[in-house]
N, C-alpha and C positions, 0 to 999 in steps of 0.2 A: 228627516230632511237630508238627502245626501248630494254631494256634489257629482254632478255625473262622469266629470273629467278627472276627478282626483286619482284614480288608479292610472290614469294615461301618464300623468306627470309624478308617480311615485318616486322616480329616479331622474334627477336633472343632468343634463348632458354638461353642466357648468359648474362652477361654485360662486353662490352668491356672498360677496362682501360687504359688509356693512361697516361703516367708518362713523365713529361718533366721539362725543366730548361736549363739555358746555358750551355754548356760544362763546367766541372769543378765545377759545382753548388751542387752535392750530388745527381744527379739522379740516379746514379748505386746503392748507398747505399739505397736511397728510395725504389727503385725499388725490391732489395732484401728483404727490410722489407715487402712491400706489400705482395711479393711472399711467404715469410714465412708462410701465412695464410693457413690453409688447405683447404679453400674455393677458394684459388687462382691457377692460372697456376704456372706451375714451372718456376724458375729464367733461363731467357734465354738472348742471346747477343741484340743487336740493332735490333729494327723494322725497318731496313733499307727499306726494300721494300716498305713499305707503304709510308715511307719519300719520295722515289723518285717517287712516284705517285703523290703527292700533288702538287709540281711544275709545273707539266704538267697539272694537272688539272687547277690551277690558271692561268696560261698562255692561256690555250685555252678557258676559260671562258670569257677573255678579247678579243678574236680574233672576228674580222668581218666574218671570215668564218665559225664561229660556226653553224651560220643559214643554211648552206649548208648541215650540217650533223644530226642537231636537229631542231626542231620545234621552240624552244627557250630556254632560260638560264634555265627554270625550268625543261623542259625535259632533259636537258643537266645535272643538277642536280641530278634527279631521276636515271638517268643512272648511275652515279658514285656512289650514295648512295648504288643502287644493286651491283655495282661491289664490293664495299668494304665491302659490308656484306659477300657475297660469299667468299672473301678471309679471313674476320675474321672469318667465320664459318669453313672453311678448317683448319685455325690455331686452332682452339678451339678444333677440333676433333683430331688433332695431339697431342695436349698436355692432351687428356684423358677426355673431355667434363667437364672442371671445371665450378664452378659456376660463376666465374670472370675470365675474360682472361686478362693478364696484358701484355702491351707493352711500350716499353720505347725508347725514341730516342730524345736527346737533339734537334737538328736542326728542328724535327717535330714540335717542340713547336710553332713556329711562325704561323704554320697552324691549331692550336687547334681551332680558332675561326670558320674558314671553316670545321674543322671535327665536330666539336659541329653540325654546322647548317646540314650538311648531315647526322650525326648520333646522333639525339638528346637522344637517349637510352643509350649513351655512358657516361663514368665519365671521369673527366681530373683532375691530380693532379700536380702541379708545384712547384718545389723546388727553391726559391728565396733566393739568397745567396749574400751577399755583394761583389759587384763589385771589391773592392780592393783585397779581398782574391781570387776571380775568376780569375783576370788579373794575379795576382802573381802565381797561381797554372799554367794558360797558357802560361805563360813566360817558365816556368820548362819545359813544354811540347815542347814548341817552340826549347828549347834548345836541349832536346833529338832528337826530329824529323830532326832538321839540323843540328845535329852533332856540336853544338856551343859549343865544350868542354871548350874553354878559356872564355866564357861568363858568367856573372851571372845576375840575374833579375835586379840589381840596376845600370846595365849598359846599359839597353835597353833605347832608344831614344824616344821622344814623336812620332817621324814617325813610330816606331816599335810597341809602345804600342797602337796607335789609331785604326789600324785594329782589334785588339784583343778587344777594347773597343766598337767598330761598331757592331762587332759579337754578344757582349752582349747585345746591345740594339737592334739589329735585331731580337734576339731570343726572347727577353722579351716584347718589347714595343707592339706588336699586341695584346697580351695576356692583360697585363696592361690597355690598352685602350679599351678593348673590354667591352659592356656592362654586368654587373654581372649577373651571371647565376648560379641557384643551383647546376649544373653539374659541375661546375668547381671552383675548389679550389685553393687557391696560400697560401703555407704555408712558413715560415722563415726557411732555412736551420739550422741556430743557434739555433732555438727552437728546431727542430726536433731531433736534435743528441742529446738533451738532455732528449727525451721522452715525453717532453712538449705536441706534437701534437698526441700522441699515440692514446688515446680515441677517439679523433676527426677523425682521419683516420679510426680507426676501424667503426665508426658509419656512416661516408660518405660511404663507400663502403660495409657496413654489412657484415663484415669480422672480423677474431680474429686472427690478427698477432701474432706469436710465435717468440720473439726475440731470444731465444735460439736457433732456428732453422736458424738463417739469415745464407745466403750464401749455404743453403743446396739445391741442385739441381741434377735432374736426367738427366738432358739436356747438363749442361755445367759442365767443371771442373775449378771453379775459380782460382785454383792454376797456371794454364797455362795462365792467362791474365797477370800476373806479367812481361811477355817478351814484352809486347806491350807499346810504347811510350806514348800512351794515358792514360794508365790505372795507377792508383793511388796505392801506398804502403798500403793504408788501406784496400784495397779489401781484404776480407776474415777475417776481424777482427771486433771487437765489436765497435758499435757506440760510438764515443767519440768526445768532443768539443774541444779536444787539439789544433785543426788546426784553431780555430776561432780567427781572428785577426792576424793571422801569418805573412799577409803582411808587417807588421810592422819590421820582421826580414829582408826582401828582397828589400823594396823599400826606397829611399831617400825621403825627404820632398818635393822636386820638382816634382818627379813622382806622388805621393799621390796627390798632389794637381791637377796635370794634368789630372788623372784618375778620381779624383771627379767632375771637371769641364765637362767632356764628359757626364755626366746624370744630371747635374744640370737643374733645372727647370723641369724636367720629372719625372713620377711616381717611378723612379729607383733612384732618388737623394738620397745620403748618408744620414742615420740617425746617425748623431754625439752623 
């Protein structure tokens, strides 16, 4: 079984760029920053369509029935590479054929190593944020989503914190444990919000981001995002490091120790 159009899309006339990181790790502001470059596609919402394709791809790759429809795993990978190229090309046309097509999805991050294998011409940028600040922010999301109006983050038990910490590990570890690759870059959120990585990002993608154009878009109205429980009050505002270390305002000592233990001995261990 072969994709009829795979050869037609062998060479893409643009660079696919994927922005990732755990939920609440600064992926949206990083995405907005990259999209502020005139060479990049307009700021848009989550790349949910591609995210939902990748779990199916990963599951099928391990299925014994794969050989019923494909000669081998290599042919299966070639098929999906062709499929992804067609999807990305359609998106590229939709956004006006920019030099760089920028797509962002936190949960897609765990599939970045697979995507890099399928799309070796693509580039990947990951925002790595301190787990303590991420979990503090996730607790605030949980409170909003579940209407926990009488609950504060410092009331979250280890049983409530653990799934959020597991989510953090699941998103990041596949990328952190993958072999180093020139098209995959991981930056610290804490440094990005101060502008420390600006020159590095521009060189990595071959673009010229315009911080004064942050959040500008013809495709989305960022002001409408504030009604979503998952979105941050910082959307639409300039980058700032004011929320770095903010977990100290929300968690007690025991909670902080518990969160730190969940990543101890991993590449995600807290840098004190």
